N, C-alpha and C positions, 0 to 999 in steps of 0.2 A: 818526183821527175823522172819521167823516165827521157832517153834519148831520143826515141821515136815519136816520141809527140813533136819533137821541134828538128825532126830529119832535114830540112832545108839548108840548117844550120852545120857547120863545121863543128867537129871535136872542143875546138877550142873558144868557138864560138858560144856553144851551151856553155860550157865553166863563167866565161865573160857576162855572159845575160844571165843565167841562171843566179849568181852571186848577185848581182843588181836587183834578181827579186826575190833575193832572202831565202834560196833555197839550200836548205842544207844538205842534205840527200839525191843522189842520182841513181837510176837504175842505167849502169854502162851500157850501149849496146858496141859490142866489138866492132860490126862491121863499119867505125866513125871511123875508127882508127887507122891509119896511115901506114900503109907495107915499106919496113924499114925504119919509121919512127914510133914505133909503139911505146917503149921505155921512155922515151921522151913527152908522149905525151900524157903519158899516165901517171909520171912525176907532177904532172901543173895539177894534182888533183890535192897534192900537199899544198903545194905555193896558194890553193884556192880553201883549204881547206874544207873541199869539197869530199864526203864520206857516199862510196858503192855501197847501198842496202842490197843491193841484186844487178847480175850482168845476166846480158844476153849473147850467148856466145850465135856465133859465124853461124854455125853449122849446132843445130841443136835436138833434130830430131831425131828416132834410131833410125828410120825407116826414109827413105827418099820424100821430099816433100815438093809442092808447087815451089815456095820460099827459096828453100836448099837442095837443089835436086842431083847434085853432084857431093863429095862423092859417094855412089850406087853402095857399095857395103857396109855393113854394120859395122864389121871391126874397124874399118877406116874412119866412118861416121863416129865412134866412140874416141879413135888415136886423136882426131879434130877435135873434140870436146876437153879429149884431156887437156890436151896443148894449149887451149884457152884457159885451162885453168891452171897452169903450170905462168901461163905467162898473165894476168891477169890477181891470181893469189895475192900475192906480197903488198900488192894496192888495195886490196879488198878485203881485210881479214873478217870474218864470221858473215861475208857474202852468199846471198843464194842465188847458185847459177840454175836459170831456167833450163827447163829442158820441154818437150813433145814428144809426143811417140812416134808424129809421123800419123800418112795415112796404109791403113790396112790390106796388104796384097793381097790380093782377091778376095778380099773380103770376111777376112779371117780373121775378126777382133779378138778372139781366144786365144789368137796364137801369137800377136801382138803381145797380149797382154800379159803370158807365160816370157816371153821374150824379155820382155820389158822388164817384169821383173827378178832376171837372173841377170842383165845385164845391166840394171841399174841398181842393183847390189857390190856388183867391182867398180861400178863410178863412185860410190856413195864412200867404199873406202875407200879408192884413191883420194877423193875431195877431203876425206879427214884430214888423212896426214897434210895437208895444206892448211888447213883447218877454216877451211869453206863447205860449206853445205848446198846439197842439190834439191830442187823443186819444180814438181811435176805440171804442169799447168794442164787442166782438161779446156776444149775449145766450142768456141760454137758449134751448135749441128750444122750450121754455115758452111762451118768449114772441116766437115766431115768427107772422108775420100778425099781430100788436098792435105791438109794440115795436121789430122791428129784421127786418132781411131778412137778415142774416148773423149763424151760429150757432159758430165756430169761428176757432179764432184764427189760422187760415191762409188764413179768408177776409178777415178783416183785413189781415192782412199785406200779400194782393191789394191792397187799397185801399191802403195806406199807401206801399207801393212805384209803385206808379202815381203817386198823390198827389207823391213824390218829394223834400217837399220837410225840409230839418230838424229842423224843430218840429212836426214831425205826424205822431204815432205809436201806439202801445198802449195803452189802458185796458184793464189784465190782472185780470177779475175771476172770482176762482176760483172762487163759485157759479158763474156762466153757464156755464167754461170746463172743468169738471173732467173731464166722462163724455168727452169728446172722442176722437177715434181718436189715438192718439198725440201729447198733449197734450204731453206732458215735452218730445218732440223739438222741435214748435214754438213752447214758450217759451225753451229754450234759442235756436234759430236766431233767434228776434226779438231778442235782446242788450240792444244799446244803445236799439230802439226803442222797449223799452217806457218809458212816460213815469211809469205809476201803478196802484198794485195795491191792490186791494178783498177783503178777507179776509171770511168769516160760515161758516156752516157748512149742510149739504144734510138736507133731510129729505123726506120725498115731500109737496110742496105740497099746501095743503087752498083754495089763494088765489095770486093773485098775487101777493101780499106775505106770505111766509110763510118767513122763512128763522132759523135755528138759531143760537143764542150757540156761538162755537167751541167742539169738543171734543164736543158731544153731538149731532152728528151723521154721516153717513156719507162727507165729505170724504176721504181718504187725501191729510194735509195732509203729510209728510215726503219722498215725491218731487218733491211740486209746489213745497215750497220750494227743495230742493234744484235744483231746475230753474234758479228763478229766482235763487238764489244762481249759481249758475252762468252764469249770462246774462250777468252782474256788474251787476245791479241792486242799487241799495245807496238805495234814496229811501226814506220810512216805508211800512210796510202800514198798510192803514186798513180801520177795522171798517166797513162796510158795510151796517148790516142793516135790513130792511123786516118788520115784522107785525104782521099788520091783516089785519081780517074773518077771525079765527080761535080760534078758544078757545083762551082762554091768552093771547091776544097780549101780545106784550112790550111794544110799547109803551101796556100801560094796568099794566105793572106797575113792577120798579125797574128802573129805566133806568141807574142806577149801578151796581146789582148786574151786571147784563149788559155794563157795559164791563169791569169788576173781574176776572169770571169769566173773558172773552172774552183779556183780554190776560194773564190767568195761564195758560190755555191752549197760549196760540200762545208766550208764553216758552219755555214746558214742551218743547213742540214743535220751536222753532227751538233749545233747547239739545241734543236730544237725536239730532236729524236733521241738524243745519246747521252746529254748534258741536262737535258730539260725533265729527263727521266729516272736520273739515278737519285 
């Protein structure tokens, strides 16, 4: 469960309700921590027996983006990412800290990729010292020039291979990549470099935050789940739903039902498309 899915809930509410829903692992979102109470709140993870499998830093893009416009300089943004690792890594051993490139200044994607390889190599080495990983997430073309300069698994793998560090890999969000050409082959080839998987469903977006409950949209899950399974990935599938600034926004409704319905739908698809084909 990603804490983005339950954005209206507080950090403590997340832990309490996730436990009641049978959630054992979460994607921790730094922006949910309260300034001055971070260590106290992070300590609650052990109390609830909740393991962070991934982390969304408050500043996770190399270049300024719509969601994270400040600070402006790459060096300062990297330092913010490092401070997130220093704060959260002791409570999240082995977790994958998610990063995005941010939009390409002047549209120069090649320069972003070159910069990303250089900066992420150093960042991965820093993270390794804290026993955690870094996962690069390609985003939907909807978010090009807004949040990202790369939008396919293949482009992300170019950066990952260029970085060349064992603890630097891929955050695979099906909502973002499902429409890519040959995406199933790209997923399979990514193999052990897949560090985390995000799931939600797609309908034609009406805002930047408009994802759907699994089973209510258009994503062809069976071949995608089969490709992930064949790649060797055996980690958790994280429900990450943004739903804001649209009629009937999920963030304004019954979020427990969103979790329950999505889990049931994913389990059904998994049984029929993966277990049934094993």
